N, C-alpha and C positions, 0 to 999 in steps of 0.2 A: 849421720848426725848430731848428739853432743860433741864428740871433738869437732869438729866443725864448726858447729854456732860457736860451742867456748873461743875457740881463738879467731870468728867475729870478734869477738866481746876482745878482748886482747888485744887486736886489731887497731878496734875503735870504728870497725865497719859500720856500726849500727848508729841511729841517733838516737832511739830507743827501742825495747819491745818490739813494739808495736809495729815496730822492719820486719819483724817474723811472722808476722800471723798471716795463715796460710799457705806458704812460701818457706824456701830455705835466707838467711841473709843473704844482703849480696854486699860484694865486699868490691865489688866496680869501683873501680878511681873515679874520682871525681872530674868533670870535662876541666878544656882549657878555658881558662877566664880570662875576659877581655882590657886588654893594657892597653897602657897608652907610655908613653917615654919614662914616666915614671918608674913603672910596673905595673900590676894587675890594680884596678879602675878598685873594684872593696876586697881591700887586703884582709878580713871581719868583720868581727861583730868589738869595737871596740868597750860597751855597757851596755846595760839592759840598767834604765832609767825602773825606779820603787820610789812610791811620796807614801810617805810612814806620818802618821801620828808622834812618833816621841822618836829621835835622832839616835840619844841614846843607847832607851832597848833597845830599838835594832838592832843599832851594831851589837852591843852585845849577845842579840839571840842568835846571827850568825856567823860569828864570827869566835862565840864558842860552840858552835853545832858543825856548822856545815863547811869545816877549812877554811873560811873567808880569815882575811885580815886584812882590817885599814890605811891604805894607804896613801889618800890623799885627800886635805879637805877642804872647800868653799869651790866656789868659782862658781862661771853662770853671773858674775860682777850683781853677788846678792838675787838674784831674780829676775835683775830688771830684762835680760833680755828674752826674759819670755814675754817681754810687752808685745813682742812682732806674732807672735804664738796667740795669746789670747787676748793681746787687747787690755792689758790692763796690770799692773802693777803684781810680781808676786816673790815678796820676801821672802829666804829662806836660807836654810844652812843643808850643806851637802857634804859630804866623804864618800872615799871610791871604795869598795871591798872587792882584793882582787884573789882569786881560786887559781890552781895553776892551770886551766887557761880560760874562763869566762867572770868577770867582771862587772859589781849591781853598785850601782850610784845611788843613794838611797839620799833623799828630797825628803826633808822637812817645811811646810811652807808654813808661816804664821797666822794668816789670814785668810785662809782656805772658802773660797768664793761659796755663796748658799747652794748653785748645784753643784758643785765639789761635793760640799756633804750630803746634800742629797742622791748622788750616786752611788753606793750603792757599792754591792761584791759582784767585780766580773762573772757571773756563773761557771758553770764549767764547761756548754754552750757557748759561750761566748756573747755575746760581741767582742771583739780587741784580743790585746794579750792578756791571752789566760794564768800560762804557769810555765817556769823553768824548773828543768829535772838536773836535779843532785845525785846523781852517782859514787858509790863506795864502794869495797868489799863486803862479802856478807858478814867477816868477823868481824867490821865495825862500828857494827849499826846501828847506821844513818837514821835511818825509820827513828830506834829507840828516843838517840839526841835530840831529834824536832819533838817526840812526841814529849820528851819528858820533860821541855823547854817553854811549850805552850803548846804545840801545832795540835787542832781537833782535827784529827782525821775527814776524810769525806768518803770514804771505801764504809761499804757498809762494815767491812768486819771489824774492822777498826785498827786493821792491818796489813802489812801486805800480800799481793798472791802473785800467785804464779799466771804465768800469762798462760804458758801451754810446759807440757811436763818436758822436756825437749829444745825447750829453750829457760836456760840456766836467769832468769833472772826474777824478782820479788820485785816487786811497786803497786806503790797506791800515791796514793792524793792526798794532799792536811793545808789546812787556812791556819798563817801564824792568829795574832795577837790582832793584825787590822783587817783578817778574810782572805788575807791574799792566797792565794795557793801554789802549794810547790805541790812539784812533781817528786817520790824518794824511785830511785834504781839503787837498790842491789846487787853484787853481781857474784853468783855462786859459780866460783873459777879461783884457782890459785896462782904467785903469781902473776900477779898485776902488777904493773912497772908507775900506779900508782897508788894514794890512799880516800882521797876526794877527786871529784873532778865536776866541775860541771857539767855537761852535754850539752843543753839544744834551750831558745825559747820561744814560745809555741802561739799563737794568734788560730782564732779562731772566727768563717768568713761565712756569706750570707753564700756566696760563687767561686769556688775551688777553680775552675779555669779562669777568669777576669780576672782571680789573684795570682796566680798561680803564670800569666799573660805576663801582666803587672812588671814582678820580683826576675822574673826569668830576662826584662828588658832590661830593668836598673841594673843586679846584678851581674850578668854577660855570661852569663849558665844556666844552664837546663835544671831543674831537679835531678839532685840523684840516682832519687827516686819515687816513685808513684804508686797505692795502693788506691784502690775503688770495692765501696762497697762491705771494705771490712768489719765481720763480726763475730763477736766470742763473745761467749758467759764473763767471762772473766773482763770485759771492758764495763761490762754493768752494774757487776759488785765495785769496782775501781770510780764511779764519775755517779755511782746511785742516779742511773738511770736505766730505764726499763728497754729494751733490741734494741743494743745501743746499735747503728750502722758508720760506718764511717768513708769517707774522703780520703784522704791524707797524698800531701806530699814531702818533702824533705830537700835542704839544701842544704849541701858541703860549702862552709865558708873558713872555714880550716881550720881557725877555735873552739869554734864554734857551729852547729846547724840550728835553720830553721825550721821551723816545723809548721804546716798549716794544713789545718783539720776542716772540712765543716761535714757537719751532725747533718742526716740524710736523715735521720725519723725524730729528731733535735731540734727541728730549724732554729739555726742562728738568727736573730730577731735581724732586721736591719735598720742599722743605731742612725737618734734619729738625726742628731750633731752627735760631734768628735766627743766621747768624752776627753772630760776637764783635765789639766797635768798635775791640778794640785790634788784629785780625785784620790781616795788613795787605792792602790796596787802597782803591777806595770803604767810605766806612761810614756816611754817612747824605747825605743831600738838604737845604740847610734849606731851606726856603720865606719870604719878607718879606712879613708878609698886616699888613694893618691892625690887626686883631683874633686877640688870637692864641687870647683864649679863647671865637671862636667856632669860628675852624676849629679848637681840638683837639674840636669839640660834631658839627664836621661828618664826623670824624676816626672815632667812635663810630659815627653814626650812618651810613657806610657801610659799615659792617664791622671799622674797623680796632684798637687796638689803643691804651689812652692810657697811658704808663710813664711820664709822670712830671708831676704838677701844674704851672702856668706857675712858672719862678725866671727869677731878676734876674740875665741874662748879657749879657755885652757890652751893658752901659748899655741894654741894651732886656728885652722877656721873653719869654723862650723856653718851653717843651713841644715834647718827644718821646711820641711813635707809631710804632705800624707800621706797614703797612700790609699787606694780608692774603697776602704770602709773605714777611711779615721783617724788608724794608726799615723802616732808621729813615728817619723823616722829624723832622724841624724844622721848628717855627712860634715865628719869630721875627719880635716884633714891636716896632720901632726905628723914631727920629726918619730921613726919610730922609737928612739929612747926617750922619748912621752911617758911617765905612766900612765898616760888613759888610749897610746895606744895597743893594739890587738896583736902586731907585730909578736911581740915577746911568747904571747901566752899559746899560740900554736906546735912548743914543745911537745905536748902529753896529748895533746888531742884524734893524735891517731896511735897513742900509746899500749 
C-alpha cells in the first residue's frame, strides 16, 4: 500500500492527502473535456485572486517561502473593471506571482469599502474560497518557512500532522498576516520531479450536490472523485474543529484542481451577500477558457449569475460571474503565450 500511495503522489494523481481517507488513492485519468473548435473550453486555472493589505509585504512573503516569483504588474485598468462587479470604482495595485503549476494574483485596494473592512477572515468551513494548497518534498520544510515568515498555525498542534500511517503526507493549515488561510503538504517521498508546486484551490459550500451540478456543467467534466462522510480525527486537529465530517469533490483542471467541501457537522453558513472583492483573502478564481462567451453562457445555464459582459483585460477577453454560492469566477480568453494563461502551467501538474 505504501509503495502504491507513494507512486500516486509521484504521478500527481491526488489533489490532497484527503483523497486517501478511507480508501486507496485514485489514479484514474480525468474524463474527456467539453471542447470547442478552439480546443477544450476550460484549459486550466489561470490564477487565484487574493486581496492583501500590503502588496510589497505579501509579495516578499510568498516569494521568499513558497517558491513563487513575480512575473507581471498591473492590469484591470487600475480597478475600473470591477465597477461592473460591485458598482463602484476599486483603485488597486496588482501583481501576478507564478509557481510551476499555478498562479496567485495579489491585489491591494487603496480604498476598501466598509463592508470589505468588516468582512473578517473566511472561517475554515467557509463559506467561500478557503485555502490554496502548497506542496513540497519533506526535506524542503515548506511549513517551517511559512511559519518563520509569520504564518500562524490553525492546526491544534502548531505543526504538520500525518493523515494515516500509510499515506506519505504531512499537512496543516496556517494563516498569513492578513488572515488568509493556506494549506501546506509535505510529501514523504524521494525522487519527486519538483521542489514546490501549488496543487489545488478549495471552496466550502452549503450544498455540495448543487455546487457539483453547477461546476460539472460549466467545466464540461465530472469530478475526478467524490467522497461522502469522511471522518478522521486528524481532520479535527488540522481544522481545529471537533468531530469533523465532510463531503468532498475534486475536479482535475490540468494545472490545478478545484476542491469542493461541505462540512456536515459544522455547517457552512449560507452567505447573506457575496463577499466583497476588496475583503482580505481569496477573492476570485479565474479560469483560462478558449471561448469566454461560451463559458459565460454555460454559467448562466447552470444557475450562476453573470455580473459583467466580456471586456478587454490582461491582453485578452474576460467576463465575470458568480457561482450559486456567490464565489466570483473570471473567464479569461487569452493567447496561450500570455503570462496569464494556465496552459504552460500544466508541465509539472502531473509530474
